[in-house]
NUVO-91576 format. One record per residue (C-alpha): residue number from 0; residue in one letter; x negated, y negated, z. Coordinates in Angstrom, 2 decimals, always signed. Example, Ala and Ser with C-alpha at 12.3 -4.5 7.8 and 13.67 -1.06 7.14 Angstrom:
2
i = 0	aa = A	u = -12.30	v = +4.50	w = +7.80
i = 1	aa = S	u = -13.67	v = +1.06	w = +7.14
//
This chain:
257
i = 0	aa = M	u = +31.04	v = +198.63	w = -32.42
i = 1	aa = T	u = +30.82	v = +202.46	w = -33.24
i = 2	aa = S	u = +28.11	v = +203.53	w = -35.71
i = 3	aa = L	u = +30.53	v = +204.70	w = -38.04
i = 4	aa = S	u = +32.32	v = +201.40	w = -37.96
i = 5	aa = K	u = +28.96	v = +199.82	w = -38.93
i = 6	aa = K	u = +27.90	v = +202.07	w = -41.30
i = 7	aa = A	u = +31.59	v = +201.39	w = -42.95
i = 8	aa = L	u = +31.10	v = +197.70	w = -42.89
i = 9	aa = T	u = +27.63	v = +197.94	w = -44.27
i = 10	aa = T	u = +28.92	v = +199.92	w = -46.99
i = 11	aa = A	u = +31.95	v = +197.16	w = -47.85
i = 12	aa = L	u = +29.19	v = +194.36	w = -47.88
i = 13	aa = V	u = +27.29	v = +196.41	w = -50.30
i = 14	aa = L	u = +30.28	v = +196.83	w = -52.60
i = 15	aa = L	u = +31.37	v = +193.20	w = -52.27
i = 16	aa = L	u = +28.26	v = +192.22	w = -53.27
i = 17	aa = A	u = +27.98	v = +194.82	w = -56.35
i = 18	aa = M	u = +31.18	v = +193.92	w = -57.67
i = 19	aa = P	u = +30.06	v = +190.60	w = -59.76
i = 20	aa = A	u = +27.31	v = +192.59	w = -61.23
i = 21	aa = M	u = +29.67	v = +195.59	w = -61.94
i = 22	aa = A	u = +32.41	v = +193.44	w = -63.55
i = 23	aa = D	u = +29.52	v = +192.07	w = -65.62
i = 24	aa = E	u = +28.23	v = +195.14	w = -66.83
i = 25	aa = A	u = +31.93	v = +196.05	w = -67.66
i = 26	aa = T	u = +32.33	v = +192.53	w = -69.56
i = 27	aa = K	u = +28.96	v = +193.39	w = -71.69
i = 28	aa = A	u = +30.17	v = +197.01	w = -72.44
i = 29	aa = A	u = +33.58	v = +195.71	w = -73.73
i = 30	aa = M	u = +31.90	v = +193.19	w = -76.01
i = 31	aa = Q	u = +29.23	v = +195.37	w = -76.92
i = 32	aa = A	u = +31.94	v = +197.88	w = -78.07
i = 33	aa = K	u = +33.04	v = +195.09	w = -80.52
i = 34	aa = F	u = +29.84	v = +193.90	w = -81.94
i = 35	aa = P	u = +27.67	v = +196.98	w = -82.11
i = 36	aa = G	u = +25.45	v = +196.13	w = -84.76
i = 37	aa = T	u = +24.13	v = +193.08	w = -82.44
i = 38	aa = P	u = +22.41	v = +194.23	w = -79.12
i = 39	aa = I	u = +24.00	v = +192.32	w = -76.01
i = 40	aa = T	u = +21.10	v = +191.93	w = -73.86
i = 41	aa = D	u = +22.44	v = +190.23	w = -70.84
i = 42	aa = A	u = +25.95	v = +188.98	w = -69.33
i = 43	aa = S	u = +26.21	v = +186.59	w = -66.28
i = 44	aa = P	u = +29.06	v = +184.73	w = -64.69
i = 45	aa = V	u = +28.67	v = +180.90	w = -65.43
i = 46	aa = A	u = +28.32	v = +178.58	w = -62.31
i = 47	aa = D	u = +31.01	v = +176.27	w = -61.50
i = 48	aa = F	u = +33.23	v = +177.62	w = -64.45
i = 49	aa = P	u = +35.18	v = +180.56	w = -62.91
i = 50	aa = G	u = +36.38	v = +183.52	w = -65.27
i = 51	aa = L	u = +33.44	v = +182.53	w = -67.85
i = 52	aa = V	u = +30.59	v = +184.91	w = -68.76
i = 53	aa = E	u = +27.73	v = +184.07	w = -70.74
i = 54	aa = L	u = +26.61	v = +186.53	w = -73.10
i = 55	aa = V	u = +23.13	v = +186.91	w = -74.63
i = 56	aa = F	u = +22.95	v = +188.30	w = -78.13
i = 57	aa = G	u = +19.14	v = +189.79	w = -78.93
i = 58	aa = K	u = +16.64	v = +187.56	w = -77.79
i = 59	aa = N	u = +18.10	v = +184.00	w = -77.65
i = 60	aa = Q	u = +21.49	v = +183.57	w = -78.86
i = 61	aa = I	u = +24.41	v = +182.60	w = -76.54
i = 62	aa = F	u = +28.31	v = +182.96	w = -76.54
i = 63	aa = Y	u = +30.79	v = +183.21	w = -74.04
i = 64	aa = T	u = +33.67	v = +185.28	w = -73.11
i = 65	aa = N	u = +36.37	v = +185.91	w = -70.21
i = 66	aa = T	u = +35.94	v = +188.59	w = -67.63
i = 67	aa = E	u = +37.99	v = +191.00	w = -69.68
i = 68	aa = G	u = +36.02	v = +190.41	w = -72.91
i = 69	aa = S	u = +38.93	v = +189.80	w = -75.00
i = 70	aa = R	u = +37.99	v = +186.32	w = -76.14
i = 71	aa = L	u = +34.89	v = +184.80	w = -77.46
i = 72	aa = L	u = +33.78	v = +181.55	w = -77.45
i = 73	aa = I	u = +31.17	v = +179.90	w = -79.62
i = 74	aa = G	u = +29.85	v = +176.42	w = -78.66
i = 75	aa = H	u = +27.38	v = +174.67	w = -75.89
i = 76	aa = I	u = +28.46	v = +173.67	w = -72.47
i = 77	aa = F	u = +27.42	v = +170.36	w = -71.22
i = 78	aa = D	u = +27.02	v = +168.50	w = -67.89
i = 79	aa = P	u = +28.85	v = +165.21	w = -68.42
i = 80	aa = K	u = +26.96	v = +163.45	w = -65.20
i = 81	aa = T	u = +23.29	v = +163.79	w = -66.75
i = 82	aa = N	u = +24.65	v = +164.36	w = -70.42
i = 83	aa = T	u = +22.52	v = +167.61	w = -70.41
i = 84	aa = D	u = +23.19	v = +170.86	w = -72.90
i = 85	aa = L	u = +23.09	v = +173.16	w = -70.50
i = 86	aa = T	u = +23.55	v = +176.17	w = -73.38
i = 87	aa = Q	u = +20.55	v = +174.59	w = -75.26
i = 88	aa = Q	u = +18.57	v = +174.23	w = -72.18
i = 89	aa = K	u = +18.81	v = +178.06	w = -71.36
i = 90	aa = I	u = +18.27	v = +179.01	w = -75.04
i = 91	aa = E	u = +15.03	v = +176.86	w = -74.83
i = 92	aa = S	u = +13.82	v = +178.59	w = -71.83
i = 93	aa = M	u = +14.47	v = +182.01	w = -73.50
i = 94	aa = S	u = +12.65	v = +181.27	w = -76.77
i = 95	aa = V	u = +9.07	v = +180.42	w = -75.05
i = 96	aa = V	u = +6.18	v = +181.76	w = -77.24
i = 97	aa = D	u = +3.11	v = +182.90	w = -76.00
i = 98	aa = W	u = +1.00	v = +180.67	w = -78.37
i = 99	aa = S	u = -2.13	v = +183.13	w = -78.23
i = 100	aa = L	u = -0.04	v = +185.60	w = -79.80
i = 101	aa = L	u = +1.06	v = +183.62	w = -83.11
i = 102	aa = P	u = -1.44	v = +185.13	w = -86.02
i = 103	aa = L	u = -2.64	v = +181.84	w = -87.29
i = 104	aa = K	u = -4.32	v = +183.67	w = -89.96
i = 105	aa = D	u = -0.70	v = +184.04	w = -91.59
i = 106	aa = A	u = -0.26	v = +180.20	w = -91.20
i = 107	aa = I	u = -0.99	v = +177.54	w = -93.63
i = 108	aa = T	u = -2.92	v = +174.99	w = -91.47
i = 109	aa = I	u = -2.75	v = +171.28	w = -92.21
i = 110	aa = K	u = -4.87	v = +168.90	w = -89.94
i = 111	aa = K	u = -4.15	v = +165.12	w = -89.59
i = 112	aa = G	u = -6.34	v = +162.95	w = -88.10
i = 113	aa = K	u = -8.23	v = +164.14	w = -84.70
i = 114	aa = G	u = -5.74	v = +167.17	w = -84.29
i = 115	aa = E	u = -5.04	v = +166.29	w = -80.69
i = 116	aa = R	u = -1.74	v = +167.75	w = -81.05
i = 117	aa = E	u = -0.92	v = +171.39	w = -82.32
i = 118	aa = I	u = +2.32	v = +172.97	w = -83.29
i = 119	aa = A	u = +3.48	v = +175.83	w = -85.36
i = 120	aa = V	u = +6.73	v = +175.37	w = -87.96
i = 121	aa = F	u = +8.54	v = +178.52	w = -89.42
i = 122	aa = T	u = +10.14	v = +176.80	w = -92.21
i = 123	aa = D	u = +11.54	v = +178.00	w = -95.62
i = 124	aa = P	u = +10.47	v = +175.96	w = -98.63
i = 125	aa = E	u = +14.22	v = +176.00	w = -100.09
i = 126	aa = C	u = +15.80	v = +174.49	w = -96.79
i = 127	aa = P	u = +17.04	v = +171.13	w = -97.08
i = 128	aa = Y	u = +16.17	v = +170.37	w = -93.58
i = 129	aa = C	u = +12.84	v = +171.66	w = -93.43
i = 130	aa = K	u = +12.12	v = +169.03	w = -96.60
i = 131	aa = K	u = +13.46	v = +166.64	w = -94.40
i = 132	aa = L	u = +11.28	v = +167.65	w = -91.46
i = 133	aa = E	u = +8.18	v = +167.21	w = -94.25
i = 134	aa = E	u = +8.95	v = +163.67	w = -94.82
i = 135	aa = E	u = +9.13	v = +162.67	w = -91.31
i = 136	aa = L	u = +5.80	v = +164.68	w = -90.75
i = 137	aa = K	u = +4.26	v = +162.47	w = -93.28
i = 138	aa = L	u = +4.68	v = +159.48	w = -90.58
i = 139	aa = V	u = +2.98	v = +161.76	w = -87.90
i = 140	aa = D	u = -0.85	v = +161.54	w = -87.27
i = 141	aa = N	u = -2.84	v = +163.17	w = -84.80
i = 142	aa = V	u = -1.69	v = +166.59	w = -85.12
i = 143	aa = I	u = -2.71	v = +170.28	w = -86.50
i = 144	aa = I	u = +0.29	v = +172.02	w = -88.27
i = 145	aa = H	u = +0.60	v = +175.40	w = -88.80
i = 146	aa = V	u = +3.12	v = +176.45	w = -91.36
i = 147	aa = F	u = +4.55	v = +180.01	w = -91.09
i = 148	aa = T	u = +6.48	v = +180.25	w = -94.52
i = 149	aa = Y	u = +9.97	v = +181.87	w = -93.38
i = 150	aa = P	u = +12.12	v = +182.20	w = -96.51
i = 151	aa = L	u = +15.71	v = +183.10	w = -95.37
i = 152	aa = P	u = +18.04	v = +185.26	w = -96.99
i = 153	aa = M	u = +20.38	v = +182.72	w = -98.06
i = 154	aa = H	u = +17.75	v = +181.21	w = -100.34
i = 155	aa = P	u = +16.59	v = +184.02	w = -102.95
i = 156	aa = Q	u = +14.06	v = +181.91	w = -104.59
i = 157	aa = A	u = +12.62	v = +180.90	w = -101.13
i = 158	aa = K	u = +10.30	v = +184.11	w = -100.77
i = 159	aa = P	u = +8.85	v = +184.15	w = -104.49
i = 160	aa = I	u = +7.91	v = +180.16	w = -104.16
i = 161	aa = A	u = +6.53	v = +180.92	w = -100.91
i = 162	aa = E	u = +4.37	v = +183.81	w = -102.21
i = 163	aa = S	u = +3.46	v = +181.63	w = -105.05
i = 164	aa = I	u = +2.20	v = +178.80	w = -102.59
i = 165	aa = W	u = +0.03	v = +181.65	w = -100.86
i = 166	aa = C	u = -1.45	v = +182.63	w = -104.19
i = 167	aa = A	u = -2.36	v = +178.76	w = -104.72
i = 168	aa = K	u = -5.95	v = +177.87	w = -104.74
i = 169	aa = D	u = -5.19	v = +175.03	w = -102.18
i = 170	aa = K	u = -2.50	v = +176.48	w = -100.14
i = 171	aa = A	u = -1.74	v = +173.52	w = -97.89
i = 172	aa = K	u = -1.79	v = +171.30	w = -101.10
i = 173	aa = A	u = +0.64	v = +173.52	w = -102.70
i = 174	aa = W	u = +2.91	v = +173.51	w = -99.85
i = 175	aa = T	u = +2.77	v = +169.90	w = -99.50
i = 176	aa = D	u = +3.41	v = +169.20	w = -103.21
i = 177	aa = F	u = +6.45	v = +171.57	w = -103.57
i = 178	aa = T	u = +8.19	v = +170.32	w = -100.35
i = 179	aa = L	u = +7.85	v = +166.75	w = -100.95
i = 180	aa = T	u = +7.93	v = +166.64	w = -104.97
i = 181	aa = G	u = +9.39	v = +169.83	w = -105.99
i = 182	aa = A	u = +6.30	v = +170.99	w = -107.98
i = 183	aa = K	u = +5.68	v = +174.41	w = -108.03
i = 184	aa = P	u = +2.08	v = +176.20	w = -108.26
i = 185	aa = A	u = +1.07	v = +177.67	w = -111.52
i = 186	aa = N	u = +1.15	v = +181.49	w = -110.75
i = 187	aa = D	u = +3.42	v = +184.26	w = -110.30
i = 188	aa = G	u = +3.03	v = +184.89	w = -106.62
i = 189	aa = T	u = +0.90	v = +188.20	w = -106.95
i = 190	aa = C	u = -1.85	v = +188.42	w = -104.70
i = 191	aa = A	u = -3.13	v = +189.65	w = -101.56
i = 192	aa = A	u = -2.54	v = +186.66	w = -99.38
i = 193	aa = A	u = +1.09	v = +186.90	w = -100.44
i = 194	aa = Q	u = +1.61	v = +189.37	w = -97.97
i = 195	aa = A	u = +1.67	v = +187.22	w = -95.21
i = 196	aa = V	u = +5.20	v = +185.83	w = -96.24
i = 197	aa = S	u = +6.10	v = +189.62	w = -95.27
i = 198	aa = R	u = +4.48	v = +189.55	w = -91.94
i = 199	aa = N	u = +5.95	v = +186.27	w = -91.10
i = 200	aa = L	u = +9.67	v = +187.44	w = -91.76
i = 201	aa = A	u = +8.78	v = +190.14	w = -89.38
i = 202	aa = L	u = +7.28	v = +188.00	w = -86.67
i = 203	aa = G	u = +10.19	v = +185.41	w = -86.93
i = 204	aa = E	u = +12.62	v = +188.10	w = -86.13
i = 205	aa = K	u = +10.87	v = +189.35	w = -83.43
i = 206	aa = L	u = +10.57	v = +185.83	w = -81.78
i = 207	aa = G	u = +14.22	v = +185.38	w = -82.29
i = 208	aa = I	u = +14.03	v = +182.75	w = -84.96
i = 209	aa = T	u = +17.60	v = +182.69	w = -86.91
i = 210	aa = G	u = +17.30	v = +179.27	w = -88.83
i = 211	aa = T	u = +14.71	v = +176.85	w = -90.04
i = 212	aa = P	u = +12.92	v = +174.60	w = -89.48
i = 213	aa = A	u = +11.65	v = +175.92	w = -86.03
i = 214	aa = I	u = +9.12	v = +174.14	w = -84.36
i = 215	aa = I	u = +6.77	v = +175.81	w = -81.66
i = 216	aa = A	u = +4.62	v = +173.50	w = -79.51
i = 217	aa = R	u = +1.19	v = +174.44	w = -78.26
i = 218	aa = N	u = +3.07	v = +175.10	w = -74.71
i = 219	aa = G	u = +5.01	v = +177.40	w = -76.22
i = 220	aa = K	u = +8.29	v = +175.63	w = -76.38
i = 221	aa = M	u = +10.62	v = +176.22	w = -79.46
i = 222	aa = K	u = +12.69	v = +173.73	w = -80.78
i = 223	aa = P	u = +15.05	v = +174.56	w = -83.61
i = 224	aa = G	u = +16.08	v = +171.97	w = -86.26
i = 225	aa = Y	u = +14.89	v = +168.63	w = -87.93
i = 226	aa = M	u = +13.57	v = +165.86	w = -85.65
i = 227	aa = P	u = +13.18	v = +162.27	w = -87.02
i = 228	aa = A	u = +9.45	v = +160.85	w = -86.44
i = 229	aa = A	u = +10.16	v = +158.83	w = -83.70
i = 230	aa = Q	u = +11.88	v = +161.56	w = -81.50
i = 231	aa = L	u = +8.96	v = +163.95	w = -82.98
i = 232	aa = E	u = +6.29	v = +161.66	w = -81.67
i = 233	aa = I	u = +7.79	v = +161.97	w = -78.09
i = 234	aa = W	u = +8.18	v = +165.75	w = -78.17
i = 235	aa = L	u = +4.78	v = +166.37	w = -79.42
i = 236	aa = N	u = +3.19	v = +163.94	w = -76.64
i = 237	aa = E	u = +5.36	v = +166.21	w = -74.04
i = 238	aa = N	u = +4.73	v = +169.48	w = -75.46
i = 239	aa = A	u = +1.94	v = +169.85	w = -78.00
i = 240	aa = K	u = -1.10	v = +168.50	w = -76.59
i = 241	aa = A	u = -4.35	v = +170.55	w = -77.33
i = 242	aa = P	u = -6.48	v = +171.77	w = -74.78
i = 243	aa = N	u = -8.97	v = +169.22	w = -73.73
i = 244	aa = A	u = -7.27	v = +166.57	w = -75.60
i = 245	aa = V	u = -6.71	v = +162.87	w = -73.96
i = 246	aa = M	u = -3.39	v = +161.69	w = -75.63
i = 247	aa = P	u = -2.75	v = +157.94	w = -75.58
i = 248	aa = S	u = -0.19	v = +156.64	w = -73.24
i = 249	aa = K	u = +2.10	v = +154.96	w = -76.12
i = 250	aa = P	u = +1.35	v = +156.40	w = -79.59
i = 251	aa = T	u = +2.35	v = +154.52	w = -82.65
i = 252	aa = I	u = +4.10	v = +156.56	w = -85.47
i = 253	aa = G	u = +1.57	v = +157.11	w = -88.46
i = 254	aa = E	u = -1.18	v = +155.35	w = -86.19
i = 255	aa = K	u = -4.62	v = +156.29	w = -87.57
i = 256	aa = K	u = -7.20	v = +157.34	w = -84.57
//
């Protein structure tokens, strides 16, 4: 084979290997033109699913499209053999948080029992599922909970309520009283401490949190949505162990240590 033929073959191989990436970039550009207000940060082919392209919007929102970028598919892909939510698995891998960077001074901290497990919860005082989570957390012991008040725009009263909770003398009690009984603190929400609410909104946006509740474990894994106490116990033991803590092998919900 001549040197010219070798060069041509090498060039052809390089172009062949680059074609999928070029196609993905073209798909990404086509979809970005349709959604100019939201950055599409990645586009990649879905394994074992010819013609389907995975799009990442912002930090951790996943949608799917065809290679032409002419259709948008909203939903999750499952592996039926293992009953694994592959989309959620990818979202969670992209949503890992560096725990050391969480500004815990902007959280309302509640310690239960020895506090050998630790979580941060981004939560909206007017969110129904956040209130359901609080009911479940009543059944969970041996945990430190850092509450980051995160009022969503769909709940116009959530921000002033969160600010009034921050202005209460006992913030942990004020939070628990409101979420469990609806009792509002007797103040107008005007104080320096209430500025934490606005900082939390900026932080949540940076972390890609689009809904509440969002639970972050000590190892940085994020779990969106409400969980019943039994499921929460398992997840806490797998992910939320505080440094140097020794956990029992079979925890009991609400067990006093």
